N, C-alpha and C positions, 0 to 999 in steps of 0.2 A: 788289490781288494785290502781295504784297510782292518787291520788287526783290531779284534774285539777287546776292548778295555776289562780287563779282570777285576771282578767287584772286591772292593777294598773290605777285610775283616775287622768288625767293630770290637775290640779286645776291653772296650770298657776305660781306655786310659785316656787322659785330658790332652786336647792339640798343645801344642808347643807353646801358643802365644796364650792360650787360658791358664797355663801354669803362671803367668806372671798379672793376671785380672786380680783386683781386689773385690771383697765380698758385695760390694757396692754396684761394680761393672758386671757381676755375675748375675745377680738378680734382673738388674736391668735388660740383660740380654734376654733372659725368659720371661717377661713380661712384654705383650702383645705392644705394639707398635699402634700408637693413634693419629689417624690423620683427619685433616679440615678438609671435607667433601662438600662442594657446592651441591645443595638441595636440588638443584635443577636437574642432576644427573643422575639422581636415587629414584630406581621406581620399585613399585611397590611389589612383594611377593605373589606368584600367579597362584590365582584362587586362592588367595589370603583368606583362613575361615574365620578369624577373630574381627571382630567389629571395633572401631576407634569411636568411641560413643564422646559427645559433646556435652560432659555433665560438670559436673561439681571438681570431681577431682581432676579434669582435663582444665579448668579454671585453675585450679590449684598449682598443676605441673605448667602452665604457660606462666604465671607470677613468678613462680621459682627460677624457671630459665632467664626471664626478664630480668631478676635481680643476683643471680649468682652463676648463672648460664648451664649449659647443660652437664651434668653431674658425672650421669653414668653414660659412656658412647653407646650409639646403636652398633649392631654388626651386621656388615653389608659382606656381599659375594661378588665378585666383579664379573661383567659378563662380557662376551667377545665382542661386541659392539664399541667397549671402554666405559659404558655404562655402567651403574651399580644396582644391584637388588636386595631390598632390606631383608634379612633373615630375622632378626630380632630387634625391635625398636621402631615400630609404625605408630605408636601412640607419642613418642619420642619427636619423631620426624615431624608429624603434623604438627604438636604442640612447638616446636624449633620455627615451623612456617606461621604459626597465627603470633608467635613473638617477634616473627620481624627477622630472622636469622636468614642468613643466606649461605651461611658454610653450617656444618653440622660435624660434631668429633665422631667419629666410628674405627671400631676395630675392622679391618679389612683381612677376610680370611679366604684362603683358598679352598673351596671345599664343590662336590658333587651334588648334582641335584637332591638328592635321595638323601645324603647326608645332612644338606639346607634343610629339607623338610623335617627331619629327625630332630635339628636344634631348634627349627622354628616353632613347631609343637610346644616340645619340652619347657622351652623358656616361658612360654605363654600360659602353660598349666600352672604357671605357680603363682598367676593372677588369683587375688581371693573371691571375685565375680567372676565365673564363666556361665554363657547361655546355655541349654541344650545343643541348640544348633550349633555354636562355636566347637563345643565337644564332639558334636555328630561326622562333621568335618574332617576335624584336625585327627580323629583316631583315624577316621577313614584313609585319610593320607598318609598316615604314619604307618597305618597297616598294611597299604600298598607298597611303602617305601623301603619296610624291613623284608617284605617277601622279595624283595627287588636285589637284596643286599648279595655280595658274593659267598658262596660258601653251603650255601642251601642246598639240602641233598633233593633230589627227584623221587617219583616212585612211577616208575611204566612211563618216562619220558616227561610226564607233569609235574609241575613246582609244587610243593606240598605246602602246606601251611606252617613248616616248622622252620627255626632261625637255625642257625650254625650248631648254636650252644643246646640245642634239643629239643627247646622249650617250644611253644606255639607261639605266634605271633602274638596274639590277643591276650595272652598270658603274659607278656612282656608287657604291652601297654599295659595293663591291668594293674601290674605291680609297682610300672613307675608312677601309674595315677591316683593309685591307692583304691582302686576300685576291682570287683570281682568280672571274672573273665565273661560272665552272662552279662554284667551292667554295661560292660564296653562293646558287647555283642547289642545290647538295645539301642545301646546312642546311636551307631552305625546304621541302624534300622532306620531313624530318623532322616537319613539322606535320601529316603524315599517318597517324604512326604512333598504333596506340593507346597509352594512357600506361603500359601495363604493359611494353612495348618500348620504349618510349622511355627510360623509366627506366634499364634497362639500356645504353642507352646510355650517359646521363650516369654511371655507374658504370665503362664502361668495358670491359662485358663485351660489346658488340658495337659495331664499327668503324663509321666514316662510311659505305663505300661498301655494305656489306653491308646497313648500316640502309636506305640509299636503296632498294637493290632491294625490303625488304620492304614499305617504302612503298606500293608500285604495288599490293599484294592488297589484295584488301578486308578489312573489318574483321573479317568473321568466319574469313577464312584465317590473317589475323594473331593471334587468339585462338588457333586451333588450333595455331600455330608456336610461339607462347608457352607453351599447356600442355605442348607438347613438350619443349619446353627445359626445364622443370620436371621433367619426368618422366626426361630421360636427364642433365639435368644438366650439360649443353652448350650451347655456341652455335651458330650456322651458320656456315659459312665462307663469303666470298663468292662462289665459284664454286658453292655449295650455294644461295645464295640467287637467283643468275641462273637457274637451273634451277627454284627455284620459280617467279621469276615468267613465264617462260614456260610453264610448265604451268598457272598462273594464267591469261595471255593466251588459253590454247588452252580452257579450261574444264576443267581435266582436274586441278586440284588438290584433295585431298581430304585427310582425315585420315592416310590408310594412305599417301599418297604421300610427304608430309613426313615420316612415320615413317621411311620406307625413307632417305630424302634424309639425315636427321637420324641416323640409326645407321650412316652410312657413315663409316670411321675418317678422322679427317682428320691430316694430317702436322705435326709438332712440336706438337699439341695436350698443352698440359699441365694438371692440375687446380690452381684457385686458390682460396683461401679470402679470402675480401671481409667484414672487418669494418668497418662505418661507423664515422669518426671519433666522433660520438656517442656510441656505446656506449661505446668506450672512454677517454674523457673524465673520467668520475667516478674511473677506474683510475690516471690520470697527474695528478702532484704540479703545482701550478698554476707550478713554475717551470721546469717543462720546455716547450720553446717545440714548438709544430707541428712544425718542421721536424728536432727531435731526438727526437720520438716513438719514430720506428722503434726507434732504436739502443735506446732507453729499454727498449722490451718485449722486444730479444733481451737484453740484461743483465739483464732481470727473470726470464728464461726460464732463462738460466744460473745465475743465481742459485736460482733453483727446484730445478733439475735437481741443482746441488752439496749444496742442504739436504736433498733427496731421498734423494741418495746416501748419507747421514750416518745417517739415520733406521734404526730397528732392523728387523730383517727382516719381520717382521709387518706392518708397515706398508707395506712395498714390494708386498704382495701384495694390499694397497687403495689405488692412488696417488692415489685419489681424497681421502682423509681426510689432513688436513695437522693436527699435534697440535702 
């Protein structure tokens, strides 16, 4: 029987060969090692909650990579099958593909799935713009990962919602994301919405509080609400969703009830026109930034109005024809 090797004590002393390293060698030894990894060997993170948008920022990132290469390496986690999984850098990897690169610079780290989830969420939450759906699923993934961390105590044999530090998991997430515990809970509730309603939340047509109330409806009830939204071309207010939830809990919510509630006149409700930026992109010159797009559209409409006013009378009878 082989003898068990005794664990070595760490006395905080430098190894013999480190005594003869200069400052540069020591610094380089502590820096992460960057590798050139073939893009074809890189897989997306499973159920990645953050969307990779094809917008102006992506266009600028692609041009930057073409000119100077990838400045900030992506972070990968090695898989058992010899492939790699992205932990941080889905946008950068996509931009490298568009730029025509076959390999990408990466910091490869050994980590567990839960460690990868926490790092993935933390790195993406640093972005300037985050959709409600992205927050919802990323907060939920991180909450579940924190709950699985070792060292958490159990009550009556059931895992509690407390981290080993004694803080509730939702409180930890709230501190890291600069949001209250209740706000974190509300975002996580959005994961119970059907995709059609969640899209309306991302588009800003349904606010967070009404969306949370709708999340307590059954999926069939949510589908009825969505159909009514399309029919009446309006979205329910917070007060209306509270009533819908109450009817649902009483087992009395149906198509007729939803229609009656939705057709009530809501104060200060104004019609809005929403055109996704992706549809407008082909009409906007490349030198016009995203922030200046609104002014450009208004100036273009004003120019068209002046142009149309100068046209002969016969053209005014058919404003859709521009010669």
